[in-house]
GUFI-792499 format. One record per atom (N, C-alpha, C): residue number from 0; residue in one letter; atom name; x, y, z. Coordinates in steps of 0.1 Angstrom, whole numbers. Example, Ala and Ser with C-alpha at 12.3 -4.5 7.8 and 13.67 -1.06 7.14 Angstrom:
<kolses>
  resi  resn  name     xx     yy     zz
     0     A     N    132    -57     78
     0     A    CA    123    -45     78
     0     A     C    132    -33     78
     1     S     N    128    -22     71
     1     S    CA    137    -11     71
     1     S     C    129      0     79
</kolses>
This chain:
<kolses>
  resi  resn  name     xx     yy     zz
     0     M     N   -786   -236   -719
     0     M    CA   -783   -222   -723
     0     M     C   -791   -219   -736
     1     K     N   -795   -230   -743
     1     K    CA   -802   -228   -756
     1     K     C   -816   -222   -753
     2     N     N   -823   -226   -742
     2     N    CA   -835   -220   -739
     2     N     C   -834   -205   -735
     3     H     N   -823   -202   -728
     3     H    CA   -820   -188   -724
     3     H     C   -818   -180   -737
     4     A     N   -811   -185   -747
     4     A    CA   -808   -178   -759
     4     A     C   -822   -175   -767
     5     Q     N   -831   -185   -766
     5     Q    CA   -844   -183   -773
     5     Q     C   -852   -172   -766
     6     E     N   -851   -172   -753
     6     E    CA   -858   -161   -746
     6     E     C   -852   -147   -750
     7     M     N   -839   -146   -751
     7     M    CA   -833   -134   -755
     7     M     C   -836   -130   -769
     8     T     N   -836   -140   -778
     8     T    CA   -839   -137   -792
     8     T     C   -853   -132   -793
     9     S     N   -863   -138   -785
     9     S    CA   -877   -134   -786
     9     S     C   -878   -120   -782
    10     S     N   -869   -114   -775
    10     S    CA   -869   -100   -771
    10     S     C   -864    -90   -782
    11     G     N   -861    -96   -794
    11     G    CA   -856    -88   -805
    11     G     C   -841    -85   -805
    12     L     N   -833    -93   -797
    12     L    CA   -819    -91   -796
    12     L     C   -812   -101   -805
    13     A     N   -801    -97   -811
    13     A    CA   -793   -106   -819
    13     A     C   -784   -114   -810
    14     V     N   -785   -127   -810
    14     V    CA   -778   -135   -801
    14     V     C   -769   -145   -809
    15     E     N   -756   -146   -805
    15     E    CA   -747   -155   -811
    15     E     C   -744   -166   -800
    16     M     N   -746   -178   -803
    16     M    CA   -743   -189   -794
    16     M     C   -728   -193   -796
    17     F     N   -721   -195   -785
    17     F    CA   -707   -200   -786
    17     F     C   -708   -215   -783
    18     P     N   -706   -224   -793
    18     P    CA   -708   -238   -791
    18     P     C   -696   -245   -784
    19     W     N   -699   -252   -774
    19     W    CA   -688   -261   -768
    19     W     C   -696   -272   -761
    20     E     N   -689   -283   -759
    20     E    CA   -695   -295   -753
    20     E     C   -688   -299   -740
    21     S     N   -695   -304   -731
    21     S    CA   -690   -310   -719
    21     S     C   -696   -323   -717
    22     P     N   -687   -334   -714
    22     P    CA   -693   -347   -712
    22     P     C   -699   -349   -698
    23     A     N   -697   -339   -689
    23     A    CA   -703   -340   -676
    23     A     C   -716   -332   -675
    24     A     N   -727   -340   -674
    24     A    CA   -740   -334   -672
    24     A     C   -740   -326   -659
    25     M     N   -747   -315   -658
    25     M    CA   -748   -307   -646
    25     M     C   -754   -314   -635
    26     T     N   -761   -325   -637
    26     T    CA   -767   -333   -626
    26     T     C   -758   -344   -621
    27     K     N   -746   -345   -627
    27     K    CA   -737   -356   -624
    27     K     C   -723   -350   -622
    28     F     N   -721   -343   -611
    28     F    CA   -708   -338   -607
    28     F     C   -700   -349   -601
    29     I     N   -696   -359   -608
    29     I    CA   -690   -371   -603
    29     I     C   -676   -373   -608
    30     G     N   -666   -374   -599
    30     G    CA   -653   -378   -603
    30     G     C   -647   -373   -616
    31     K     N   -643   -382   -624
    31     K    CA   -636   -379   -637
    31     K     C   -645   -372   -646
    32     R     N   -657   -375   -647
    32     R    CA   -666   -368   -656
    32     R     C   -666   -353   -654
    33     W     N   -667   -349   -641
    33     W    CA   -666   -335   -637
    33     W     C   -653   -329   -641
    34     Q     N   -642   -336   -638
    34     Q    CA   -629   -331   -641
    34     Q     C   -627   -329   -656
    35     D     N   -632   -339   -664
    35     D    CA   -632   -338   -678
    35     D     C   -640   -325   -683
    36     G     N   -651   -323   -677
    36     G    CA   -659   -312   -680
    36     G     C   -652   -299   -678
    37     K     N   -645   -298   -667
    37     K    CA   -637   -286   -664
    37     K     C   -626   -284   -674
    38     G     N   -620   -295   -677
    38     G    CA   -609   -294   -687
    38     G     C   -614   -289   -701
    39     L     N   -625   -294   -705
    39     L    CA   -631   -289   -718
    39     L     C   -635   -274   -716
    40     A     N   -640   -270   -705
    40     A    CA   -643   -256   -703
    40     A     C   -631   -247   -704
    41     D     N   -620   -252   -698
    41     D    CA   -608   -244   -699
    41     D     C   -603   -243   -713
    42     K     N   -604   -254   -721
    42     K    CA   -600   -254   -735
    42     K     C   -609   -244   -743
    43     A     N   -622   -245   -740
    43     A    CA   -632   -236   -747
    43     A     C   -629   -222   -744
    44     A     N   -624   -219   -732
    44     A    CA   -621   -205   -728
    44     A     C   -611   -199   -738
    45     V     N   -601   -207   -742
    45     V    CA   -591   -202   -751
    45     V     C   -597   -198   -764
    46     E     N   -607   -206   -769
    46     E    CA   -613   -203   -782
    46     E     C   -622   -191   -781
    47     L     N   -629   -190   -769
    47     L    CA   -638   -179   -767
    47     L     C   -631   -166   -766
    48     A     N   -619   -166   -760
    48     A    CA   -611   -154   -759
    48     A     C   -607   -149   -772
    49     A     N   -603   -158   -781
    49     A    CA   -600   -154   -795
    49     A     C   -612   -148   -802
    50     T     N   -623   -153   -800
    50     T    CA   -636   -148   -806
    50     T     C   -638   -134   -801
    51     L     N   -637   -132   -788
    51     L    CA   -639   -119   -782
    51     L     C   -629   -109   -787
    52     A     N   -616   -113   -789
    52     A    CA   -606   -104   -794
    52     A     C   -609    -99   -808
    53     E     N   -615   -108   -816
    53     E    CA   -618   -105   -829
    53     E     C   -630    -95   -830
    54     R     N   -639    -96   -821
    54     R    CA   -650    -87   -820
    54     R     C   -646    -73   -815
    55     I     N   -636    -73   -806
    55     I    CA   -631    -61   -801
    55     I     C   -624    -53   -812
    56     D     N   -616    -61   -820
    56     D    CA   -609    -54   -831
    56     D     C   -618    -48   -841
    57     K     N   -630    -54   -843
    57     K    CA   -640    -49   -852
    57     K     C   -649    -38   -845
    58     R     N   -646    -35   -833
    58     R    CA   -654    -26   -825
    58     R     C   -669    -29   -825
    59     R     N   -672    -42   -822
    59     R    CA   -686    -46   -821
    59     R     C   -690    -47   -807
    60     A     N   -702    -41   -804
    60     A    CA   -707    -42   -790
    60     A     C   -708    -57   -786
    61     T     N   -703    -60   -774
    61     T    CA   -703    -74   -770
    61     T     C   -707    -76   -755
    62     Y     N   -717    -84   -753
    62     Y    CA   -720    -88   -739
    62     Y     C   -721   -103   -738
    63     L     N   -714   -108   -728
    63     L    CA   -714   -122   -725
    63     L     C   -725   -126   -716
    64     V     N   -733   -137   -719
    64     V    CA   -743   -142   -711
    64     V     C   -740   -157   -709
    65     A     N   -738   -162   -697
    65     A    CA   -734   -175   -695
    65     A     C   -742   -182   -684
    66     H     N   -743   -195   -684
    66     H    CA   -750   -203   -674
    66     H     C   -742   -215   -670
    67     S     N   -742   -218   -657
    67     S    CA   -736   -230   -651
    67     S     C   -721   -231   -654
    68     L     N   -717   -242   -660
    68     L    CA   -703   -244   -663
    68     L     C   -698   -234   -673
    69     G     N   -707   -229   -682
    69     G    CA   -704   -219   -692
    69     G     C   -698   -206   -686
    70     C     N   -702   -204   -673
    70     C    CA   -696   -192   -666
    70     C     C   -681   -194   -664
    71     R     N   -677   -206   -662
    71     R    CA   -662   -208   -661
    71     R     C   -655   -205   -674
    72     V     N   -662   -209   -685
    72     V    CA   -656   -206   -698
    72     V     C   -655   -191   -700
    73     A     N   -666   -184   -697
    73     A    CA   -666   -169   -699
    73     A     C   -656   -162   -690
    74     L     N   -655   -166   -677
    74     L    CA   -646   -160   -668
    74     L     C   -632   -162   -672
    75     L     N   -628   -174   -676
    75     L    CA   -614   -176   -680
    75     L     C   -611   -169   -693
    76     A     N   -621   -168   -702
    76     A    CA   -619   -162   -715
    76     A     C   -616   -147   -713
    77     L     N   -623   -141   -704
    77     L    CA   -621   -127   -700
    77     L     C   -607   -124   -695
    78     E     N   -603   -134   -686
    78     E    CA   -589   -133   -680
    78     E     C   -578   -134   -691
    79     R     N   -581   -140   -702
    79     R    CA   -571   -142   -712
    79     R     C   -570   -130   -722
    80     L     N   -579   -121   -722
    80     L    CA   -578   -110   -730
    80     L     C   -566   -102   -727
    81     A     N   -559    -96   -737
    81     A    CA   -546    -90   -735
    81     A     C   -547    -75   -734
    82     G     N   -538    -69   -728
    82     G    CA   -536    -55   -727
    82     G     C   -548    -47   -724
    83     E     N   -553    -38   -732
    83     E    CA   -564    -29   -730
    83     E     C   -577    -35   -736
    84     Q     N   -577    -47   -741
    84     Q    CA   -589    -53   -747
    84     Q     C   -600    -53   -737
    85     R     N   -612    -49   -741
    85     R    CA   -623    -49   -732
    85     R     C   -636    -50   -740
    86     I     N   -646    -58   -734
    86     I    CA   -659    -59   -740
    86     I     C   -668    -51   -731
    87     D     N   -681    -51   -735
    87     D    CA   -690    -42   -728
    87     D     C   -695    -47   -714
    88     G     N   -699    -60   -713
    88     G    CA   -704    -65   -700
    88     G     C   -706    -80   -700
    89     A     N   -709    -85   -689
    89     A    CA   -711    -99   -687
    89     A     C   -722   -102   -677
    90     F     N   -730   -113   -679
    90     F    CA   -740   -117   -670
    90     F     C   -739   -132   -668
    91     F     N   -738   -136   -655
    91     F    CA   -737   -150   -651
    91     F     C   -750   -155   -645
    92     M     N   -754   -167   -648
    92     M    CA   -766   -173   -641
    92     M     C   -762   -187   -636
    93     G     N   -764   -189   -624
    93     G    CA   -761   -202   -618
    93     G     C   -747   -207   -620
    94     A     N   -737   -198   -618
    94     A    CA   -723   -201   -621
    94     A     C   -717   -212   -613
    95     A     N   -712   -222   -621
    95     A    CA   -705   -233   -615
    95     A     C   -691   -230   -614
    96     V     N   -688   -220   -605
    96     V    CA   -675   -214   -603
    96     V     C   -673   -212   -588
    97     D     N   -661   -214   -583
    97     D    CA   -657   -212   -569
    97     D     C   -661   -198   -564
    98     H     N   -669   -198   -554
    98     H    CA   -674   -184   -549
    98     H     C   -663   -176   -544
    99     R     N   -651   -181   -542
    99     R    CA   -639   -173   -538
    99     R     C   -631   -168   -549
   100     H     N   -635   -171   -561
   100     H    CA   -627   -167   -573
   100     H     C   -625   -152   -573
   101     D     N   -612   -148   -575
   101     D    CA   -609   -134   -576
   101     D     C   -612   -129   -590
   102     C     N   -622   -121   -592
   102     C    CA   -627   -116   -605
   102     C     C   -620   -103   -609
   103     T     N   -610    -99   -603
   103     T    CA   -604    -86   -606
   103     T     C   -599    -86   -620
   104     A     N   -592    -96   -625
   104     A    CA   -587    -96   -639
   104     A     C   -598    -97   -649
   105     A     N   -608   -105   -646
   105     A    CA   -619   -106   -656
   105     A     C   -627    -93   -657
   106     T     N   -630    -87   -645
   106     T    CA   -639    -75   -646
   106     T     C   -631    -63   -651
   107     S     N   -618    -64   -651
   107     S    CA   -610    -53   -657
   107     S     C   -611    -53   -672
   108     R     N   -617    -63   -677
   108     R    CA   -620    -64   -692
   108     R     C   -634    -61   -695
   109     L     N   -641    -55   -686
   109     L    CA   -655    -51   -688
   109     L     C   -657    -36   -686
   110     S     N   -666    -30   -695
   110     S    CA   -669    -16   -693
   110     S     C   -679    -15   -681
   111     Y     N   -689    -24   -681
   111     Y    CA   -699    -24   -670
   111     Y     C   -695    -36   -660
   112     P     N   -701    -36   -648
   112     P    CA   -698    -46   -639
   112     P     C   -702    -60   -644
   113     L     N   -697    -70   -637
   113     L    CA   -701    -84   -640
   113     L     C   -713    -86   -631
   114     F     N   -724    -90   -637
   114     F    CA   -736    -93   -629
   114     F     C   -738   -108   -627
   115     N     N   -738   -112   -614
   115     N    CA   -738   -126   -611
   115     N     C   -752   -130   -604
   116     Y     N   -760   -136   -612
   116     Y    CA   -773   -140   -606
   116     Y     C   -772   -154   -599
   117     H     N   -775   -154   -586
   117     H    CA   -773   -166   -578
   117     H     C   -785   -169   -570
   118     S     N   -787   -182   -567
   118     S    CA   -799   -186   -560
   118     S     C   -797   -197   -549
   119     Q     N   -802   -194   -537
   119     Q    CA   -801   -204   -526
   119     Q     C   -810   -216   -529
   120     A     N   -819   -215   -539
   120     A    CA   -827   -226   -542
   120     A     C   -821   -235   -552
   121     D     N   -809   -232   -556
   121     D    CA   -802   -240   -566
   121     D     C   -796   -253   -560
   122     N     N   -804   -264   -560
   122     N    CA   -800   -276   -553
   122     N     C   -790   -284   -562
   123     I     N   -789   -281   -575
   123     I    CA   -779   -288   -583
   123     I     C   -765   -283   -579
   124     L     N   -763   -270   -577
   124     L    CA   -750   -265   -572
   124     L     C   -748   -269   -558
   125     K     N   -758   -270   -550
   125     K    CA   -756   -274   -536
   125     K     C   -752   -288   -534
   126     T     N   -758   -298   -541
   126     T    CA   -755   -312   -539
   126     T     C   -745   -317   -549
   127     G     N   -744   -310   -560
   127     G    CA   -734   -315   -570
   127     G     C   -721   -308   -570
   128     Y     N   -721   -295   -572
   128     Y    CA   -709   -287   -573
   128     Y     C   -701   -288   -560
   129     Q     N   -708   -285   -549
   129     Q    CA   -701   -284   -536
   129     Q     C   -695   -298   -532
   130     A     N   -702   -309   -536
   130     A    CA   -697   -322   -533
   130     A     C   -685   -325   -541
   131     A     N   -684   -320   -554
   131     A    CA   -673   -322   -562
   131     A     C   -661   -313   -559
   132     E     N   -664   -301   -555
   132     E    CA   -653   -291   -553
   132     E     C   -650   -288   -539
   133     G     N   -659   -291   -530
   133     G    CA   -657   -289   -516
   133     G     C   -659   -275   -511
   134     V     N   -664   -266   -520
   134     V    CA   -667   -252   -517
   134     V     C   -680   -248   -524
   135     P     N   -687   -238   -518
   135     P    CA   -699   -233   -525
   135     P     C   -696   -227   -538
   136     A     N   -706   -228   -547
   136     A    CA   -705   -222   -560
   136     A     C   -710   -207   -560
   137     A     N   -704   -199   -569
   137     A    CA   -708   -185   -570
   137     A     C   -723   -184   -574
   138     G     N   -728   -194   -581
   138     G    CA   -741   -194   -586
   138     G     C   -751   -197   -575
   139     R     N   -747   -201   -563
   139     R    CA   -756   -203   -552
   139     R     C   -754   -193   -541
   140     D     N   -741   -190   -538
   140     D    CA   -738   -180   -527
   140     D     C   -734   -167   -531
   141     G     N   -731   -165   -544
   141     G    CA   -726   -152   -549
   141     G     C   -711   -153   -548
   142     F     N   -704   -144   -555
   142     F    CA   -690   -142   -553
   142     F     C   -687   -135   -540
   143     R     N   -679   -141   -532
   143     R    CA   -677   -135   -518
   143     R     C   -671   -121   -519
   144     Q     N   -662   -119   -528
   144     Q    CA   -655   -106   -529
   144     Q     C   -665    -95   -532
   145     G     N   -677    -98   -537
   145     G    CA   -687    -88   -540
   145     G     C   -693    -82   -527
   146     F     N   -691    -88   -516
   146     F    CA   -696    -83   -503
   146     F     C   -685    -76   -495
   147     E     N   -673    -76   -499
   147     E    CA   -662    -70   -492
   147     E     C   -662    -55   -495
   148     P     N   -657    -47   -485
   148     P    CA   -658    -32   -487
   148     P     C   -651    -27   -500
   149     D     N   -639    -32   -502
   149     D    CA   -631    -27   -514
   149     D     C   -634    -36   -526
   150     G     N   -639    -48   -524
   150     G    CA   -641    -57   -536
   150     G     C   -628    -62   -542
   151     L     N   -630    -73   -548
   151     L    CA   -619    -80   -555
   151     L     C   -624    -82   -569
   152     G     N   -627    -71   -576
   152     G    CA   -633    -71   -589
   152     G     C   -646    -64   -589
   153     N     N   -650    -59   -600
   153     N    CA   -662    -51   -601
   153     N     C   -674    -61   -603
   154     V     N   -679    -67   -593
   154     V    CA   -690    -77   -593
   154     V     C   -702    -72   -586
   155     R     N   -714    -74   -592
   155     R    CA   -727    -72   -586
   155     R     C   -734    -85   -584
   156     N     N   -736    -90   -572
   156     N    CA   -743   -102   -569
   156     N     C   -758    -99   -569
   157     V     N   -766   -106   -577
   157     V    CA   -780   -104   -578
   157     V     C   -787   -116   -573
   158     I     N   -796   -115   -564
   158     I    CA   -803   -127   -558
   158     I     C   -815   -131   -568
   159     F     N   -815   -144   -571
   159     F    CA   -826   -150   -578
   159     F     C   -832   -161   -569
   160     R     N   -844   -164   -572
   160     R    CA   -851   -173   -562
   160     R     C   -856   -186   -569
   161     G     N   -850   -189   -580
   161     G    CA   -854   -202   -588
   161     G     C   -843   -212   -587
   162     G     N   -846   -223   -594
   162     G    CA   -837   -234   -594
   162     G     C   -826   -233   -605
   163     H     N   -818   -243   -607
   163     H    CA   -806   -242   -616
   163     H     C   -811   -240   -631
   164     F     N   -822   -246   -634
   164     F    CA   -826   -246   -648
   164     F     C   -839   -237   -650
   165     A     N   -840   -227   -641
   165     A    CA   -852   -218   -642
   165     A     C   -849   -204   -644
   166     Y     N   -838   -201   -652
   166     Y    CA   -833   -188   -654
   166     Y     C   -838   -181   -666
   167     E     N   -848   -187   -673
   167     E    CA   -853   -181   -685
   167     E     C   -859   -167   -683
   168     P     N   -866   -164   -672
   168     P    CA   -870   -150   -670
   168     P     C   -859   -140   -668
   169     V     N   -848   -145   -662
   169     V    CA   -836   -136   -660
   169     V     C   -830   -133   -674
   170     A     N   -829   -144   -682
   170     A    CA   -823   -142   -695
   170     A     C   -831   -132   -704
   171     K     N   -845   -132   -702
   171     K    CA   -853   -123   -710
   171     K     C   -851   -108   -704
   172     G     N   -849   -107   -691
   172     G    CA   -846    -94   -685
   172     G     C   -833    -89   -690
   173     I     N   -823    -97   -690
   173     I    CA   -809    -94   -695
   173     I     C   -810    -89   -709
   174     A     N   -818    -95   -718
   174     A    CA   -820    -91   -732
   174     A     C   -825    -77   -733
   175     E     N   -835    -74   -724
   175     E    CA   -840    -60   -724
   175     E     C   -829    -50   -720
   176     V     N   -821    -53   -711
   176     V    CA   -811    -44   -706
   176     V     C   -800    -42   -717
   177     V     N   -796    -53   -723
   177     V    CA   -785    -53   -733
   177     V     C   -791    -45   -746
   178     R     N   -803    -48   -750
   178     R    CA   -809    -42   -761
   178     R     C   -809    -27   -760
   179     F     N   -812    -22   -748
   179     F    CA   -811     -8   -745
   179     F     C   -797     -2   -746
   180     L     N   -788    -10   -739
   180     L    CA   -774     -5   -739
   180     L     C   -768     -3   -752
   181     V     N   -771    -12   -762
   181     V    CA   -765    -12   -775
   181     V     C   -773     -3   -785
   182     S     N   -784      3   -780
   182     S    CA   -792     12   -789
   182     S     C   -786     25   -789
   183     E     N   -790     33   -799
   183     E    CA   -784     47   -800
   183     E     C   -795     57   -797
   184     Q     N   -806     53   -790
   184     Q    CA   -816     63   -788
   184     Q     C   -811     74   -778
   185     R     N   -813     86   -782
   185     R    CA   -809     97   -773
   185     R     C   -821    107   -773
   186     P     N   -824    114   -762
   186     P    CA   -835    123   -761
   186     P     C   -831    137   -768
   187     S     N   -842    144   -772
   187     S    CA   -840    157   -776
   187     S     C   -834    166   -765
   188     R     N   -825    175   -768
   188     R    CA   -819    183   -758
   188     R     C   -826    197   -757
   189     N     N   -836    200   -764
   189     N    CA   -842    213   -764
   189     N     C   -856    213   -758
   190     R     N   -859    202   -749
   190     R    CA   -872    202   -743
   190     R     C   -870    201   -728
   191     E     N   -880    206   -721
   191     E    CA   -879    205   -706
   191     E     C   -887    192   -702
   192     P     N   -883    186   -691
   192     P    CA   -890    174   -687
   192     P     C   -905    177   -684
   193     K     N   -914    168   -687
   193     K    CA   -928    170   -685
   193     K     C   -931    168   -671
   194     P     N   -938    177   -664
   194     P    CA   -941    175   -650
   194     P     C   -952    165   -648
   195     G     N   -955    161   -636
   195     G    CA   -966    153   -633
   195     G     C   -962    138   -631
   196     G     N   -972    130   -628
   196     G    CA   -969    116   -625
   196     G     C   -968    107   -638
   197     R     N   -969     94   -635
   197     R    CA   -967     85   -646
   197     R     C   -978     85   -656
   198     R     N   -990     88   -651
   198     R    CA  -1002     90   -660
   198     R     C  -1007    104   -660
   199     M     N  -1010    110   -671
   199     M    CA  -1015    123   -672
   199     M     C  -1027    123   -682
   200     E     N  -1039    127   -678
   200     E    CA  -1051    127   -686
   200     E     C  -1054    113   -691
   201     G     N  -1051    103   -683
   201     G    CA  -1054     89   -687
   201     G     C  -1044     83   -696
   202     K     N  -1034     90   -701
   202     K    CA  -1024     85   -710
   202     K     C  -1011     81   -703
   203     V     N  -1005     71   -708
   203     V    CA   -992     66   -703
   203     V     C   -981     74   -710
   204     W     N   -973     82   -702
   204     W    CA   -963     91   -708
   204     W     C   -949     85   -707
   205     W     N   -948     73   -701
   205     W    CA   -935     68   -699
   205     W     C   -933     54   -705
   206     D     N   -923     52   -713
   206     D    CA   -920     39   -719
   206     D     C   -910     32   -710
   207     N     N   -913     19   -707
   207     N    CA   -903     11   -699
   207     N     C   -892      6   -708
   208     I     N   -880      9   -704
   208     I    CA   -868      6   -712
   208     I     C   -861     -6   -708
   209     A     N   -858     -7   -695
   209     A    CA   -850    -18   -689
   209     A     C   -852    -19   -674
   210     S     N   -849    -30   -668
   210     S    CA   -851    -32   -654
   210     S     C   -839    -40   -648
   211     A     N   -837    -38   -635
   211     A    CA   -827    -45   -628
   211     A     C   -832    -46   -613
   212     G     N   -837    -58   -610
   212     G    CA   -843    -60   -596
   212     G     C   -856    -52   -595
   213     V     N   -857    -43   -585
   213     V    CA   -869    -35   -583
   213     V     C   -868    -22   -590
   214     L     N   -857    -19   -596
   214     L    CA   -855     -6   -603
   214     L     C   -859     -7   -618
   215     L     N   -865      3   -623
   215     L    CA   -870      3   -636
   215     L     C   -866     16   -643
   216     L     N   -860     15   -655
   216     L    CA   -856     27   -663
   216     L     C   -867     30   -673
   217     Q     N   -871     43   -673
   217     Q    CA   -882     47   -682
   217     Q     C   -878     59   -690
   218     R     N   -884     61   -701
   218     R    CA   -882     73   -710
   218     R     C   -895     80   -713
   219     N     N   -895     93   -711
   219     N    CA   -907    101   -713
   219     N     C   -910    103   -727
   220     K     N   -922    100   -732
   220     K    CA   -925    101   -746
   220     K     C   -926    115   -751
   221     V     N   -928    125   -742
   221     V    CA   -929    139   -747
   221     V     C   -915    146   -747
   222     S     N   -908    145   -735
   222     S    CA   -896    153   -734
   222     S     C   -884    145   -738
   223     G     N   -885    132   -738
   223     G    CA   -873    123   -740
   223     G     C   -864    121   -728
   224     Y     N   -868    127   -717
   224     Y    CA   -860    125   -705
   224     Y     C   -861    111   -699
   225     Y     N   -851    107   -691
   225     Y    CA   -851     94   -685
   225     Y     C   -853     95   -670
   226     R     N   -859     85   -664
   226     R    CA   -860     84   -650
   226     R     C   -858     69   -645
   227     V     N   -854     68   -633
   227     V    CA   -854     55   -626
   227     V     C   -863     55   -615
   228     V     N   -872     45   -615
   228     V    CA   -882     44   -604
   228     V     C   -880     31   -596
   229     D     N   -884     31   -583
   229     D    CA   -883     20   -575
   229     D     C   -897     14   -574
   230     R     N   -899      2   -580
   230     R    CA   -912     -5   -580
   230     R     C   -916    -10   -567
   231     S     N   -907    -12   -558
   231     S    CA   -911    -17   -545
   231     S     C   -917     -6   -536
   232     G     N   -915      6   -540
   232     G    CA   -920     17   -532
   232     G     C   -931     25   -540
   233     G     N   -939     18   -548
   233     G    CA   -950     25   -555
   233     G     C   -945     34   -566
   234     N     N   -935     29   -573
   234     N    CA   -929     37   -584
   234     N     C   -923     50   -580
   235     R     N   -917     50   -568
   235     R    CA   -910     62   -563
   235     R     C   -898     65   -572
   236     R     N   -897     78   -576
   236     R    CA   -887     82   -585
   236     R     C   -873     83   -577
   237     V     N   -863     76   -583
   237     V    CA   -850     76   -577
   237     V     C   -842     87   -582
   238     D     N   -843     89   -596
   238     D    CA   -834     99   -602
   238     D     C   -840    102   -616
   239     W     N   -837    113   -622
   239     W    CA   -840    116   -636
   239     W     C   -829    124   -642
   240     A     N   -828    124   -655
   240     A    CA   -818    131   -662
   240     A     C   -821    132   -677
   241     E     N   -814    141   -684
   241     E    CA   -816    143   -698
   241     E     C   -812    132   -707
   242     T     N   -801    125   -702
   242     T    CA   -796    114   -710
   242     T     C   -796    101   -701
   243     A     N   -798     90   -707
   243     A    CA   -798     77   -700
   243     A     C   -785     74   -693
   244     D     N   -774     79   -699
   244     D    CA   -761     76   -693
   244     D     C   -760     81   -679
   245     D     N   -767     92   -677
   245     D    CA   -766     99   -663
   245     D     C   -774     92   -652
   246     V     N   -783     82   -656
   246     V    CA   -790     75   -646
   246     V     C   -788     60   -646
   247     L     N   -781     55   -656
   247     L    CA   -778     40   -657
   247     L     C   -771     35   -645
   248     H     N   -763     43   -638
   248     H    CA   -755     38   -627
   248     H     C   -764     33   -616
   249     H     N   -776     37   -615
   249     H    CA   -785     32   -605
   249     H     C   -788     18   -607
   250     L     N   -789     14   -620
   250     L    CA   -792      0   -623
   250     L     C   -780     -9   -624
   251     F     N   -769     -4   -630
   251     F    CA   -758    -13   -634
   251     F     C   -745     -9   -628
   252     G     N   -744      3   -622
   252     G    CA   -731      8   -618
   252     G     C   -725     16   -629
   253     P     N   -717     25   -627
   253     P    CA   -712     34   -637
   253     P     C   -702     26   -647
   254     P     N   -702     29   -660
   254     P    CA   -692     23   -668
   254     P     C   -678     28   -665
   255     L     N   -668     19   -667
   255     L    CA   -654     23   -664
   255     L     C   -649     33   -674
   256     P     N   -640     42   -671
   256     P    CA   -635     52   -680
   256     P     C   -627     45   -691
</kolses>
């Protein structure tokens, strides 16, 4: 996770590492060492929940980013938050968590959905986690409830195509998303949107703000309006609006009330 934090910091985002240690290396999901690792993760979740509660009391914007067994820490910490306590969002990468886990309680503590990046190319979770637990990991197959019609929690499963230790590009993308979400930039309300395409008279009129999969959020330099484009379809415009809040749901799902 240290490498992931470095990627996020390089994007200009303030990152706070939550320190905890596990004696079970992710390449050695074996017997007692793995059980000890889960036990320490459960203990760390209690400490993380207290840290999150403190940030909530201070009204500080908070997004959790976790990798591997750290996703268990984050998930259990969210479940421990009391009453109406809520942080902004969470992003999981290569989660060493049972893919059948009911995320309802955890996601009820988030304003935005839980984004779970998972990869079928993750052989560590395939040969290690599944051998130890007897079930697939959410970091390889996704959370199963994310595919059910009604859902068992506000989860977005996002496909990644790298190995267990190859999530640095994802971390950098997450940093871009979070940096935008915590910013206070708002467009002017007394201008009309600029007509035309992405380039006019040879100039680039759109700033790239954040991305999620093939979707890209952009802001017009002249009007301040926002749009979402689909990069898989030649930058086809999906939607546009005066404020970013009105188009963010295309990328992340709508924030909860």
